[in-house]
C-alpha positions as CSV (number, residue, x, y, z in Angstrom):
1,M,7.7,3.8,-32.9
2,P,8.2,2.2,-29.5
3,H,10.9,3.4,-27.1
4,L,14.1,1.4,-27.1
5,F,14.7,1.9,-23.4
6,M,12.7,2.1,-20.3
7,L,12.9,4.9,-17.7
8,K,14.3,3.6,-14.4
9,F,13.8,5.3,-11.0
10,K,16.0,4.3,-8.0
11,A,14.3,4.1,-4.6
12,D,16.8,6.5,-3.0
13,N,17.0,9.1,-5.8
14,I,13.9,11.2,-6.5
15,P,14.2,12.5,-10.1
16,D,14.3,16.2,-10.8
17,L,10.9,16.3,-12.5
18,N,8.0,18.8,-12.3
19,F,6.0,16.8,-9.8
20,K,2.4,17.9,-9.0
21,E,0.8,17.6,-5.5
22,A,-2.2,15.4,-4.9
23,I,-4.3,14.2,-1.9
24,K,-5.5,10.7,-1.7
25,K,-9.3,10.4,-2.0
26,P,-11.1,9.5,1.3
27,I,-12.3,6.1,0.2
28,R,-13.6,3.8,2.9
29,I,-12.0,0.3,3.1
30,R,-12.4,-2.5,5.5
31,C,-9.5,-3.3,7.9
32,I,-8.6,-5.3,11.0
33,Q,-5.5,-5.3,13.1
34,I,-4.0,-8.8,13.4
35,Q,-2.1,-9.6,16.6
36,E,0.0,-12.4,15.2
37,P,2.1,-13.0,12.1
38,F,0.0,-13.7,9.0
39,E,0.2,-14.3,5.3
40,V,-2.3,-13.3,2.7
41,E,-2.6,-14.2,-1.0
42,T,-2.6,-11.0,-3.1
43,M,-2.5,-10.1,-6.8
44,E,1.3,-9.7,-6.3
45,G,1.7,-13.1,-4.7
46,N,1.7,-14.1,-1.0
47,L,2.6,-11.3,1.3
48,R,3.3,-11.5,5.0
49,G,2.2,-9.3,7.8
50,K,3.8,-9.0,11.3
51,A,2.0,-9.1,14.6
52,G,0.2,-5.7,14.9
53,D,0.0,-5.1,11.1
54,W,-3.4,-4.6,9.5
55,L,-5.3,-6.7,7.0
56,M,-7.0,-4.5,4.4
57,V,-9.9,-5.3,2.1
58,G,-9.9,-2.9,-0.9
59,L,-12.7,-1.6,-3.1
60,Y,-12.7,-4.7,-5.3
61,G,-12.4,-7.3,-2.5
62,E,-8.6,-7.6,-2.8
63,M,-6.8,-8.2,0.4
64,Y,-3.4,-7.0,1.4
65,P,-1.3,-6.4,4.6
66,I,-0.2,-3.0,5.6
67,D,2.5,-2.2,8.2
68,R,1.2,-0.9,11.5
69,E,3.3,2.3,11.3
70,I,2.3,3.1,7.7
71,F,-1.4,2.5,8.7
72,E,-1.1,4.9,11.6
73,K,0.5,7.6,9.4
74,T,-2.0,7.3,6.5
75,Y,-5.3,6.0,7.8
76,R,-7.9,7.2,10.3
77,L,-10.5,4.7,11.6
78,C,-14.1,5.7,10.9
79,D,-16.6,6.0,13.7
């Protein structure tokens, strides 16, 4: 029997659940820092990047922008 309601999580209220910890796998992707505002067509629609944000190419050829500060916190450039 299907559920009659859907769970909803608010962005500013982490639910009191038994969360596990995980580490993101080190998967190489392609990226380039763009020095001017840009727009890219993604699976979620057109997304915009600001000057200094990064344009990423994922495992399946999908492209998406990522904020410069988020990139610096979560990625390390390969040699």
